[in-house]
Structure formats: structure tokens, C-alpha cells
N, C-alpha and C positions, 0 to 999 in steps of 0.2 A: 837737280832732279830728286824727286822723293822716292824712297824705296818703299814700295807697298807690299813686298813679299811677306813680311812678318804679319801685317794686318790681314792679308789674305789667308795665311796659315791659321791665324786665330779664328777667322770666320769659318774656315773649314772645320776646325776642331769643335767650334760651338755648334755648327750645323749638325754634326754627328750626334752630339749629346741632346740637342733639341729634338731631333728625329726619334732617338731612342726613348726619350722621355714621353713623347707623344704615343709611341707604340706600347710601351710598358704600362702607362697610366691612362690608356684610352678610356677605360670604363669610369675612372674617377673624373676625368675631364667631362665626359658625357653626363655624369651625375650632377656636376655643377651647372652645365647649361640647362639641364632639365629643371633644376631648382629655381632658376631665375624668375622673379615675380613680374613677368611681363603682363601688361593688361591686354594687349592684342599682339599677335605675332608681328615682329618688325619686318619691314620691307627693305630697309637700308641699315646696315650695321657697319660700324668702324672698329677695326682691331688695331689698337695702338701698341707699337712695339711687338709686331706680330711674329717676329722670328721666322722660322721655316713653316709656320702655318698650322700648328696644333690647334689653336683656338679658332682660327679661320675655318678650318675644315669641320671641326666639331659644331660650330655655329651654323654652317651651311647644312649640315645633316639635321640639326635640331629644328631649323626654320627653313623648310624646303622652298618657300617663296621669296626668300631674302637674297639680296646681293651684299657682298662684303667689300668694303674698301680697306685694304690691308696696308698699314703704314710701318715702315722700318727704316733705320738709317743705313742698313747693310744691303747693298745691291745683290750680293751673293745669296743672302737669305731670301730676298724677294724672288730671285731667279729660281731657287729651290722650291719656294712656295708655288710659283706658277707651274713648275713641272709637276708637282704633286696634285695640284688642282686639275691639270690637264689629264693626268693619268686616272683621276677619279671621275672624269667627265663633267667637271665643275668649272672649267676655265671661263665660260661665258657668264659666270656669276661672281667673278672676282676681278677687282681693279686694284693694282698695286701702286703705291705712292712712296717714293724714296724721299725721306725728309728727316732732318734732325729736329726733334720736337723741342729741344732747348732753344732753337732759333725761331725764324719766322714760321708762323703756323700755316700749314698748307690748307688749300681749299678742300674741304671734306663734305660739303653739302650739309644737310640737316638730318642726321641719322636718328632713328628711334631707340637705338641701342649702341652704346660704346662699351667695348671690352678692353681691359688692360691687364694682362697676365704677366707677372714677374717683370714689369717694366717701370712701374711708377717709382720704385726706389732708386732707379738709375737716373732719374731726372735731376738736373742741377737745381731746379726750383720747382718742386712738385706742386706747391700751392698755386703757382702761376698756371701750371698744366691743368690742375683741377678747375680753375676759373675758366680756362679756355674750353675745356670739355663742357662745362655748364653752359657757356655761350653757344657752343656748337650743337648741342642736343636739341631735338624738337621738344617743345613743352610737353610735359608728361613722360618724356623719355627716360630710359634707365641707363645708369652707368654701373658696370660690374668691374670691381677691382679684385684681382686675385694675387695674393702674395705668398711666397714660399718660405718655409722655415729652414732655409739654408739647403745645402746639398743633402741628398738622401744618404742613409746609412745602409750597409749591406752585411756586415760581419757580426758574428757573436762577440760579446764583450771580452771573451778570453782568447780571441784570435788576433793575429796568428800565434801559433804556439810559442815561437821564439820571442815575440814582442807583443804580449797581451795588451789590449787597450790602444793599439796603434791608431785605429780609426778615430777614436775620441780625441786623441792628441792632435791629429790632423785637423779635426773640426774646430777644436779650441784655437789652434793657430790661425785658421782661416777666418774665424769669427773676430779675432783681434785685428786682422788685416781689414776686414769689411767695416769694422767700427771706425777705422781711420779713414777709409777711402769711400765708403758708401754710408754716409751718416743718416740717410733716411730709411735704411733697412730696419724693419721692426717698428716703424712709426705707427702712431695711433691713427689709422686711416679713417676710422669712423668720425673722429673729431675733426680731422682735416676736411673731410667731405662736408660735414655740417658747416664748417667755417666758410666753405666755398659756395654755400647756398643750397646744397642738396639736402633732401630728407632721406635719411638712411632707413630703408624699409626691411632690410634683412641682413643678418650676419651669421656665418657658420664656419666651422672648422672641419675640414675633410681630413681624416686620419687614414694613412696608407700603411698597410702591413701585409705584404704579399709573400707567399711561399714559406718554406720550400714545399714541394719541388719547384724549381724555377725553370723558365724558358731560356733558350739560347740567347734571346735578346736581353734578358736580365744580366747574363754574364757580360755581354758587350757593354751594357749600360754601366755596370760596376767598373769595368776597366776604363771606360771613357770618363766617368766621374772621378775616379781616383787619380787618373792621369792629369785631369784638370786641377784637382786639389794639389797634386804635387807641384804644379807650376806656381801655385800661390804660396806654398809653405816650405819649400825646399830649404830655404836659408834658416828657417826656425827649428827644423827637426834635428834631433841627435843623429849622428852618423849611422847608428845601428837602426834607428827608425827609418831613415831614408833607404838603407839597404833592404830592409824588410818590405818597404813599400814598392821598391823597384822589382822585387821578386813577385809581388802580387800582380803587378800590371804587365809583367812579361808573359804574354800569352803563349809563348813557346816553351816556357820553363815548367818544371814539375810542381812548383809552388804557386802557380798562377791562380788568381781568384776564380777564373773560369772553370777550374778543375774541382772546385769545392762543391759539395752537395748540400751545404747548410746556409746558402745565401738567402737573405730576405731583402725586400725593399721597404724601408721604413722612412716615412716623411710626413709632413703636414702641410696643408694649404689652407689659408684663411681667405674668406670671400666676403665682400661687402657689396650689397645691392642698394644703390642710392638713386633717388628720382629727382629730376628737375620738375618742380611744381609750376 
């Protein structure tokens, strides 16, 4: 018998941070969908590695006549996406497909737009995936690749007072971890897209720097992000750093990050728009 409880817990934790990311950065996601150099509004869109639906819902809002096929390996993420689409009155415009994109490619039709946000670097063989997308797209269709510059940052450089620079040390540790386990993170996606037969028609970097003052959601976003960071770097941090980090993510404690009034959300997203000619 396989114990799936830890996998389910991981999906639940990831769902929370994906939902918060969508809420806090909604305007920035909308700015990316508005920028896409589509020739005509697509009627069929595929969202690869859709998570809990940030991209799917943004694309449905951007293209009101489109239907989205949302693909993810997590059944819990897809369940959450369907719930959100239903709550927004968009359920009839969404089809979900549970699939591991490193395995057999699912039947996705012939979309005019494919969207992949923060998913390509997770592929075991992203070059194969790019070729699959090229074959799947309608001629003249567009492929949008969005990649993140790691976890967002929230604290001033001199915070917390007892362990200044803690957040940067956490990020350095997780970057080392990702370099070993996610070798395609930070890849030159423009070159990879060209090698797969695409013509890259646009590239941009979206810089996020929000607050203060911050919303309640930003506080929860910071807690969720730092909690996930802790899971990846706990073994590499000094005991004093780990103690300070635990104080920050303890929402009931006096030193919790949610009680700070100097939080910002700082991150970057890189976007490539590539066409199948």
C-alpha cells in the first residue's frame, strides 16, 4: 500500500501559495495576458501545468470567447481550479485534464494559444515538451512561457533585527538546492524555443515591487512562502537562523511576519511569446 498523505499535504500547501500568488499578483498576471501578441483572439487555449488556475482564470477574462483546457499532474489542483471556475461562473469554459507531461502526451486538440507559467523548468526534458507544444499548436498559434525569478522576497535587508539578512541566506540556500534538483530553472528559453522551431516574437520582464502598506493577503503570502522555503533549507541554516525563521512564520507569536508594517512583495517574471509559423 502506498502512503499518499505526505503527497496530499504537499499539494495542499502548494495550493495555498498558488492561490495567494494569484490574488496578490492579479494585476501583474493580467498585464502579461494583455501584452500577448495574438493576431486574433483565440477560441481554444491550453494551460500547461495550470496549478490552481491563476493563468486559466486570467486568460478566460482576457479572452471572453475562449475555452481553456487546463492540464496538471495534481488532481487536487485541478479540483481547486474547477471550484474557482464554478464560483466565477466560468465552469462551462474550462476542461481539466490530469496528465504527467513527462509521459504520454494527452489529447489537447489544436489550440491557438498555449500558456505555460512556472511549469517548463519542472519538465524532465523541456526540449521534448517544446517540440510537443509546437506540434500541438495551430499554425500561426502562439506559445507563452512565463518563468519566475525564484521565491518572492518580503523583508527589508536589515530584518529581522536579531538575524539581519536572514531572507537572503534562505534564498541562497534554496538556489543551491534548485541548481541540483531543477537544472532547467533559469534556462535560456528564447534559444530553446527557437531550437524547437518557434519564432520568438516578444520577450519582457515584469518587475513586481508592491507595498507597503500591504494587504492581509500579503501577510499570508509571506508566511506561506517562508514556510515553504523552510522546508527546503532547514538542514542548511544555522540554528540561530532557523529559530528566527520559525518566529517569523509563527502567526500567533509577537515576532510574526504578519505583524510587520514594512512588508513588500519583490519578484520578477520573464515572459516569452513564440509563434508557430
